[in-house]
C-alpha positions as CSV (number, residue, x, y, z in Angstrom):
1,M,0.0,0.0,0.0
2,I,1.1,3.6,-0.7
3,Y,1.9,4.8,2.8
4,D,0.4,8.1,3.8
5,W,1.1,9.0,7.4
6,K,-1.5,11.7,7.4
7,M,-4.2,9.3,6.4
8,E,-3.0,6.8,8.9
9,V,-3.4,9.3,11.7
10,Y,-6.8,10.3,10.3
11,W,-8.0,6.7,10.2
12,R,-7.1,6.2,13.9
13,L,-9.1,9.2,15.1
14,P,-12.7,8.9,16.3
15,V,-15.2,10.5,13.9
16,F,-15.7,13.7,15.9
17,L,-11.9,14.3,15.8
18,Q,-11.8,13.5,12.1
19,E,-14.4,16.1,11.5
20,M,-12.6,18.6,13.6
21,A,-9.4,17.9,11.6
22,L,-11.4,18.5,8.3
23,S,-12.8,21.7,9.6
24,A,-9.3,22.9,10.7
25,Y,-8.0,22.0,7.3
26,A,-10.8,24.0,5.6
27,Y,-10.0,27.0,7.8
28,Q,-6.4,26.8,6.5
29,L,-7.5,26.5,2.9
30,E,-10.0,29.4,3.3
31,R,-7.1,31.7,4.2
32,I,-5.4,30.7,0.9
33,Y,-8.5,30.3,-1.4
34,Y,-10.4,33.3,-0.1
35,G,-7.7,35.4,1.5
36,P,-5.9,38.5,0.3
37,G,-7.0,39.7,-3.1
38,Y,-10.0,37.3,-3.4
39,K,-12.8,39.9,-2.9
40,E,-11.1,42.4,-5.1
41,W,-10.8,39.8,-7.9
42,C,-14.5,38.9,-7.5
43,Q,-15.4,42.5,-8.1
44,R,-13.0,42.7,-11.0
45,Y,-14.4,39.5,-12.7
46,K,-18.0,40.7,-12.1
47,C,-17.1,43.8,-14.1
48,M,-15.4,41.7,-16.8
49,Q,-18.6,39.6,-17.2
50,N,-20.1,42.6,-18.9
51,W,-17.4,42.9,-21.5
52,S,-18.1,42.2,-25.1
53,R,-16.5,39.4,-27.0
54,S,-14.1,41.8,-28.7
55,E,-13.0,43.3,-25.4
56,A,-12.4,39.8,-24.0
57,D,-10.4,38.8,-27.1
58,E,-8.2,42.0,-26.7
59,W,-7.7,41.1,-23.0
60,Q,-6.6,37.6,-23.9
61,N,-4.2,38.8,-26.5
62,C,-2.5,41.1,-24.0
63,K,-2.3,38.4,-21.3
64,L,-1.0,35.9,-23.9
65,Q,2.0,38.1,-24.6
66,T,2.8,38.4,-20.9
67,I,2.7,34.6,-20.5
68,L,4.8,34.0,-23.6
69,E,7.4,36.5,-22.4
70,V,7.7,34.6,-19.1
71,A,7.9,31.2,-20.9
72,G,10.3,32.2,-23.6
73,R,12.8,33.9,-21.3
74,Q,12.5,32.1,-17.9
75,V,11.3,28.5,-18.5
76,P,14.0,26.0,-19.5
77,Y,11.7,23.8,-21.6
78,Y,10.5,26.7,-23.8
79,K,13.9,28.4,-24.0
80,E,15.2,25.2,-25.6
81,K,12.2,24.2,-27.7
82,W,11.5,27.7,-29.0
83,G,15.1,28.6,-29.8
84,N,14.5,28.7,-33.5
85,L,10.9,30.0,-33.4
86,N,9.8,33.6,-33.7
87,W,7.6,33.4,-30.6
88,K,8.0,37.1,-30.0
89,S,5.9,37.8,-33.1
90,I,2.8,36.2,-31.5
91,D,0.5,39.0,-30.6
92,S,-2.8,37.3,-30.9
93,V,-4.4,33.9,-30.2
94,Q,-4.6,33.3,-34.0
95,K,-0.8,33.1,-34.2
96,L,-0.4,30.5,-31.5
97,P,-0.1,27.6,-34.0
98,I,3.5,28.8,-34.6
99,L,4.3,27.0,-31.3
100,P,4.4,23.2,-30.8
101,R,1.9,21.4,-28.6
102,V,3.1,20.0,-25.3
103,E,2.5,16.4,-24.3
104,K,1.3,15.4,-20.9
105,Q,3.7,12.5,-20.5
106,Y,6.7,14.8,-21.3
107,I,5.7,17.2,-18.5
108,R,5.3,14.2,-16.1
109,Q,8.9,13.1,-16.9
110,N,10.4,16.6,-16.9
111,E,8.4,18.5,-14.3
112,K,11.0,20.9,-13.1
113,S,12.0,22.0,-16.7
114,F,8.5,23.7,-16.9
115,L,9.1,25.8,-13.8
116,A,10.3,29.4,-14.3
117,D,13.9,30.1,-13.3
118,G,14.6,31.1,-9.7
119,L,11.5,29.7,-8.2
120,N,11.5,27.3,-5.2
121,S,8.8,24.7,-5.8
122,G,8.4,24.6,-2.0
123,S,7.0,28.1,-2.0
124,L,4.3,27.3,-4.7
125,W,0.9,25.9,-4.5
126,V,0.8,22.3,-5.8
127,E,-2.2,20.8,-7.6
128,K,-2.3,17.1,-8.5
129,T,-4.2,16.2,-11.7
130,S,-6.9,13.5,-11.5
131,G,-5.0,11.3,-13.9
132,S,-8.1,9.9,-15.5
133,T,-6.0,7.8,-17.9
134,G,-3.7,6.7,-15.1
135,T,-1.2,9.4,-16.0
136,S,-1.1,12.1,-13.2
137,L,0.9,15.3,-12.9
138,R,2.0,17.8,-10.3
139,I,1.2,21.3,-11.3
140,Y,2.7,24.3,-9.5
141,W,0.8,27.5,-9.2
142,P,2.0,30.8,-7.9
143,M,0.3,31.5,-4.6
144,A,-1.2,34.7,-6.1
145,M,-3.1,32.6,-8.7
146,V,-5.1,30.7,-6.1
147,P,-7.5,33.5,-5.0
148,K,-7.9,34.5,-8.6
149,W,-8.9,30.9,-9.5
150,W,-11.5,30.7,-6.7
151,A,-12.8,34.1,-7.6
152,I,-13.4,32.9,-11.1
153,V,-15.1,29.8,-9.8
154,E,-17.4,31.9,-7.5
155,V,-18.3,34.5,-10.1
156,M,-18.3,32.5,-13.3
157,V,-19.4,29.0,-12.1
158,R,-21.5,29.3,-9.0
159,E,-23.2,32.7,-9.1
160,P,-24.7,32.4,-12.6
161,V,-26.7,29.4,-11.5
162,G,-27.8,30.9,-8.2
163,L,-25.2,29.3,-5.9
164,A,-22.4,30.5,-3.6
165,Q,-19.5,29.1,-1.6
166,S,-21.4,30.2,1.6
167,I,-24.5,28.1,0.9
168,P,-24.4,24.6,2.6
169,R,-23.5,21.9,0.2
170,A,-22.6,18.2,-0.3
171,M,-19.5,17.0,-2.1
172,M,-18.8,13.7,-3.8
173,G,-15.2,13.6,-4.8
174,G,-12.3,11.1,-4.8
175,R,-11.1,11.5,-1.2
176,P,-11.6,8.4,0.9
177,V,-13.3,9.8,4.0
178,L,-13.6,6.3,5.5
179,R,-12.0,2.9,4.9
180,G,-13.5,0.8,2.1
181,N,-14.4,-2.1,4.5
182,N,-16.4,0.2,6.7
183,T,-20.0,-1.0,6.7
184,K,-21.5,1.4,9.2
185,S,-24.3,3.8,8.2
186,R,-22.2,7.0,8.4
187,Y,-20.7,7.2,4.9
188,W,-19.7,10.9,5.2
189,R,-17.8,13.4,7.2
190,Y,-19.0,16.9,8.0
191,N,-16.8,19.9,7.5
192,R,-18.4,22.5,9.8
193,W,-16.2,25.4,8.8
194,W,-17.6,25.3,5.2
195,R,-20.9,23.6,6.1
196,Q,-19.8,20.9,3.6
197,L,-21.0,17.3,3.8
198,Y,-18.3,15.2,2.2
199,F,-19.8,11.9,1.0
200,S,-17.8,8.8,0.3
201,S,-18.0,8.0,-3.4
202,Y,-17.1,4.3,-2.7
203,H,-20.0,3.1,-0.6
204,V,-23.0,4.0,-2.7
205,S,-25.6,1.3,-3.3
206,K,-29.3,0.7,-3.1
207,T,-28.9,-0.4,0.5
208,T,-26.8,2.6,1.6
209,A,-28.6,5.3,-0.4
210,P,-31.2,6.0,2.4
211,H,-28.4,6.9,4.8
212,Y,-26.9,9.3,2.3
213,I,-30.2,11.0,1.5
214,N,-31.1,11.3,5.2
215,A,-27.8,13.0,5.8
216,L,-28.5,15.6,3.1
217,R,-31.7,16.4,5.0
218,V,-30.2,16.4,8.5
219,Y,-27.2,18.7,7.5
220,G,-29.3,21.0,5.4
221,S,-27.3,20.7,2.2
222,E,-28.8,22.9,-0.5
223,W,-26.7,21.9,-3.5
224,I,-24.4,19.2,-4.5
225,T,-21.1,19.1,-6.4
226,G,-18.4,16.6,-7.4
227,Y,-18.0,13.8,-9.9
228,G,-21.1,13.4,-12.2
229,S,-20.7,9.6,-12.1
230,A,-20.7,9.5,-8.3
231,I,-23.7,11.8,-7.9
232,A,-25.6,9.9,-10.6
233,A,-24.8,6.6,-8.9
234,L,-26.3,8.0,-5.7
235,A,-29.4,9.3,-7.6
236,D,-29.8,6.0,-9.4
237,S,-29.4,4.0,-6.1
238,A,-31.9,6.3,-4.4
239,L,-34.4,5.8,-7.2
240,E,-33.9,2.0,-7.1
241,A,-34.5,2.1,-3.3
242,G,-37.8,3.8,-3.9
243,L,-36.9,6.9,-1.9
244,A,-38.9,10.1,-2.3
245,P,-37.1,12.7,-4.4
246,L,-35.1,15.3,-2.5
247,S,-35.2,18.9,-3.9
248,L,-31.9,20.8,-4.1
249,R,-31.1,24.1,-5.7
250,A,-28.7,22.7,-8.3
251,A,-26.0,20.2,-9.0
252,I,-22.6,21.2,-10.5
253,V,-20.7,18.3,-11.8
254,S,-17.1,18.1,-13.1
255,G,-14.1,15.8,-13.3
256,D,-15.7,13.2,-15.7
257,T,-17.9,13.2,-18.7
258,L,-21.6,13.9,-17.9
259,L,-23.6,11.4,-19.9
260,P,-27.3,11.9,-20.7
261,G,-28.3,9.1,-18.4
262,M,-26.3,10.6,-15.6
263,R,-27.9,14.0,-16.0
264,A,-31.4,12.5,-16.2
265,A,-30.9,10.5,-13.0
266,I,-29.5,13.5,-11.1
267,E,-32.3,15.9,-12.2
268,K,-35.0,13.3,-11.6
269,F,-34.1,12.5,-8.0
270,F,-32.9,15.9,-6.9
271,T,-35.6,17.8,-8.9
272,C,-33.1,20.5,-9.9
273,K,-31.0,21.4,-12.9
274,C,-27.6,19.7,-13.3
275,F,-24.9,22.0,-14.6
276,D,-21.8,20.6,-16.3
277,H,-18.5,22.4,-15.5
278,Y,-15.2,21.8,-17.4
279,G,-11.9,22.6,-15.7
280,Q,-8.7,20.9,-14.6
281,S,-6.0,21.1,-12.1
282,E,-3.6,22.2,-14.8
283,G,-5.6,25.4,-14.9
284,V,-5.3,26.1,-18.6
285,C,-8.9,26.5,-19.6
286,M,-12.4,26.4,-18.3
287,A,-16.0,26.2,-19.5
288,M,-19.4,26.3,-17.7
289,E,-22.9,25.4,-18.7
290,C,-25.4,28.3,-18.6
291,K,-29.0,28.0,-17.5
292,L,-30.0,27.3,-21.1
293,G,-27.8,24.2,-21.2
294,R,-25.0,25.6,-23.4
295,M,-21.4,25.4,-22.4
296,H,-19.5,28.7,-22.6
297,V,-15.7,29.1,-22.4
298,V,-14.5,31.2,-19.5
299,P,-11.9,33.4,-21.3
300,W,-10.2,34.7,-18.1
301,V,-8.6,31.3,-17.3
302,G,-6.9,30.5,-20.6
303,I,-7.1,29.9,-24.3
304,L,-9.0,26.9,-25.6
305,E,-8.2,25.4,-29.0
306,I,-10.0,22.4,-30.6
307,L,-7.6,20.7,-33.0
308,R,-7.4,17.8,-35.4
309,E,-4.7,15.2,-34.8
310,D,-2.4,17.0,-37.3
311,G,-2.8,20.2,-35.3
312,S,-5.1,22.0,-37.7
313,P,-8.1,23.8,-36.2
314,C,-11.5,22.0,-36.3
315,E,-14.4,23.4,-38.2
316,P,-17.6,24.1,-36.1
317,G,-19.4,20.9,-35.2
318,E,-16.2,18.8,-35.8
319,V,-14.9,17.0,-32.7
320,G,-11.3,17.4,-31.9
321,E,-8.8,17.5,-29.1
322,I,-8.8,20.3,-26.6
323,V,-5.5,22.1,-26.3
324,G,-5.2,24.7,-23.6
325,T,-2.9,27.7,-22.8
326,T,-2.9,29.2,-19.4
327,L,-3.3,33.0,-18.9
328,L,-3.0,32.7,-15.1
329,N,0.1,30.6,-14.2
330,T,3.4,32.5,-14.4
331,A,5.2,29.9,-12.3
332,M,4.6,26.8,-14.5
333,P,3.0,28.1,-17.7
334,L,1.5,25.4,-19.8
335,I,1.3,26.5,-23.4
336,R,-0.6,24.6,-26.1
337,Y,-1.0,21.7,-23.6
338,R,-2.7,18.6,-24.9
339,L,-5.4,17.7,-22.3
340,G,-6.6,14.5,-23.9
341,D,-10.2,15.7,-23.7
342,Y,-12.4,16.2,-26.8
343,A,-15.1,18.7,-27.8
344,A,-16.4,20.7,-30.8
345,W,-17.3,24.3,-31.4
346,D,-21.0,24.7,-31.5
347,T,-22.3,25.5,-34.9
348,N,-24.5,28.2,-33.3
349,Q,-22.4,30.6,-31.3
350,A,-25.3,32.8,-30.2
351,C,-27.0,32.2,-26.9
352,L,-30.1,33.8,-25.5
353,C,-28.5,33.7,-22.0
354,G,-26.5,36.8,-22.9
355,N,-23.1,35.3,-22.4
356,P,-21.1,36.4,-25.5
357,H,-18.2,33.9,-25.1
358,P,-17.5,30.9,-27.3
359,I,-19.7,27.8,-26.9
360,I,-18.4,24.2,-27.0
361,T,-20.4,21.1,-27.3
362,K,-19.9,17.3,-27.5
363,L,-17.5,17.5,-24.5
364,E,-16.1,14.1,-23.7
365,G,-12.9,12.4,-23.0
366,R,-12.9,11.5,-19.3
367,V,-15.4,8.7,-19.5
368,D,-15.2,6.0,-16.9
369,D,-17.5,3.0,-16.5
370,Y,-18.6,2.1,-13.0
371,L,-16.7,-0.6,-11.1
372,V,-19.3,-2.9,-9.6
373,T,-18.5,-4.7,-6.3
374,A,-19.8,-8.1,-5.3
375,D,-22.4,-6.4,-3.0
376,G,-23.7,-4.2,-5.8
377,R,-22.0,-0.9,-5.1
378,K,-21.1,1.3,-8.1
379,I,-17.6,2.8,-7.8
380,G,-16.5,5.5,-10.2
381,R,-13.5,7.8,-10.6
382,L,-10.7,5.8,-9.0
383,S,-8.1,8.0,-10.6
384,T,-7.2,9.6,-7.2
385,A,-5.7,6.2,-6.2
386,V,-3.8,5.6,-9.5
387,K,-2.2,9.0,-9.6
388,R,-0.3,8.4,-6.4
389,S,2.5,6.4,-8.1
390,Q,4.9,8.4,-10.2
391,T,6.6,5.3,-11.7
392,I,3.5,3.9,-13.4
393,H,3.2,5.4,-17.0
394,S,-0.5,4.7,-17.3
395,A,-3.0,2.2,-15.9
396,Q,-6.5,0.9,-16.5
397,I,-9.0,-1.3,-14.6
398,I,-10.8,-3.9,-16.7
399,Q,-13.8,-5.5,-15.0
400,D,-15.0,-8.9,-16.2
401,R,-17.5,-9.7,-13.4
402,P,-18.8,-8.1,-10.2
403,G,-16.2,-8.1,-7.5
404,H,-13.3,-9.0,-9.8
405,A,-11.2,-6.9,-12.2
406,Y,-7.7,-6.6,-13.7
407,L,-5.4,-3.7,-13.0
408,L,-3.5,-3.2,-16.3
409,V,-0.2,-1.4,-15.7
410,R,2.1,0.1,-18.3
411,P,5.5,0.5,-16.4
412,G,7.2,3.8,-16.4
413,E,10.7,4.9,-15.5
414,G,11.9,3.4,-12.2
415,Y,8.9,1.0,-12.0
416,C,8.9,-2.2,-10.0
417,F,6.0,-4.6,-9.3
418,D,5.7,-3.3,-5.7
419,D,4.5,0.1,-7.1
420,A,1.6,-1.6,-8.8
421,S,0.9,-3.6,-5.7
422,A,0.7,-0.4,-3.6
423,V,-1.8,1.1,-6.0
424,R,-3.9,-2.1,-6.0
425,D,-3.9,-2.1,-2.2
426,D,-4.8,1.6,-2.1
427,I,-7.8,1.0,-4.3
428,I,-9.0,-1.9,-2.2
429,E,-8.5,0.3,0.9
430,R,-10.9,2.7,-0.6
431,I,-13.6,0.3,-1.9
432,G,-13.4,-2.6,0.5
433,R,-13.4,-6.3,-0.4
434,F,-12.5,-6.8,-4.0
435,H,-10.3,-9.1,-6.1
436,L,-8.0,-7.0,-8.3
437,E,-5.3,-8.8,-10.3
438,I,-2.3,-6.9,-11.6
439,K,-1.2,-7.4,-15.2
440,E,1.8,-5.6,-16.7
441,V,1.2,-4.6,-20.4
442,P,3.2,-2.8,-23.0
443,E,0.3,-0.4,-23.9
444,I,-3.1,0.6,-22.6
445,P,-5.8,0.0,-25.2
446,K,-8.0,2.9,-26.4
447,T,-11.6,2.9,-27.4
448,P,-12.6,2.8,-31.1
449,Q,-12.9,6.6,-30.8
450,G,-9.2,6.8,-29.8
451,K,-9.8,7.6,-26.1
452,T,-8.7,6.0,-22.9
453,S,-10.9,5.2,-19.9
454,L,-9.6,4.4,-16.5
455,V,-12.3,1.9,-15.8
456,V,-13.8,-0.4,-18.5
457,R,-16.6,-2.8,-17.7
458,L,-16.5,-5.4,-20.4
459,S,-20.2,-6.2,-20.1
460,D,-20.9,-2.6,-21.4
461,R,-18.1,-2.6,-24.0
462,P,-18.7,-5.7,-26.1
463,E,-16.8,-4.1,-29.0
464,M,-13.6,-4.2,-26.9
465,K,-13.9,-7.6,-25.3
466,M,-11.8,-9.4,-27.8
467,I,-9.0,-6.8,-27.5
468,Y,-8.8,-7.2,-23.8
469,E,-9.0,-11.0,-23.9
470,E,-6.0,-11.2,-26.2
471,L,-4.1,-8.6,-24.1
472,L,-4.8,-10.5,-20.9
473,Q,-3.8,-13.8,-22.5
474,I,-0.4,-12.3,-23.5
475,A,0.1,-10.8,-20.0
476,I,-0.7,-14.2,-18.4
477,N,1.7,-16.1,-20.7
478,N,4.5,-13.6,-19.9
């Protein structure tokens, strides 16, 4: 198992002390997220909301030149790669294709070469990506960027749909708030400082759903946020259990692809609108669904391109890869960064909601099947476990039957089998009793659409069954 002394201390505490620790941690985070500069940035972004499309474009072009200046003069990777490129001539978003795209795996292997000269990584804010394909990264933000980011979230994500950080909420993310083998009825912890009910995403089932829903009522949660797959699993389980719908103000989901069935289940049980939000720990671009159900780019975060495999821009309606360029991060600027997610520009760029900024559609890429346990629980978004090993190039979980799956591991630099064993044990620690077999493979298969999912349930992917059967046979023979 991947040893984490902080989690070991947490597990040993009684529940009331665990919740005190969570509240104390939230207090510390609040000083960083919502501390000096936060209110001022909120006011500034509220004013910027009223800008026209041309004003936003002009602002982006100005910020882009600042970021390029930092990258071209202070960041080792760009100083080397752009040596023969006329990057100084780039004065608009349209000229960005002069620069090469940046691969996620290269950043993972050469992390420090993307940091600006003279910076001490210990003085920076560290974000860890979700690693939805089993490939995670550490991204360093300047501390001044953190309140800017959360001001954007408040003004551009929450407020437009009638929500706020101060309103009591429930959260379903990837943090293991209790051990996987815990079968007690308290599948959550309460953060009193933020009035945040943090649900376990790993214990949801038809049997446990009544406990979750009762907690929402008891703690007065008015909205819910987190992984769409986890919230949908809760809604589905509650409906299967015959529970009466519980009305919330709204649900904001992010971190994985929101499928139509997920949205339908969430909106049916919670009798509210479900809003899709696109963002990432890399902080290179963002988009948010408006009340009319259309997803607008948030230009103040970064530049979003949608490209074909050859790097040429996609036509409206044509699905391509999202490539992002930060306009906020001067410590570790990611420029033309390949996110591995896919979308298309909407063919109709006019929206009656009044938001003038570009609209994307067909957003997909981080699609995970549920992992089904022997007792019927549906587990999604296990990437927070996989991302904890830096020696695993990429990984995938292939489920052939309830309670059993294979952990496919593509070894990276410095890898040994114990690294995969630690990840396996960490997953089981989160979800409880489960048979997970490790198989080392030379490559992680992609879907027919060219994408990679972390969890693949073969019963739902018949078109891929033969591929995995052949791959597993090779792994067994080796």
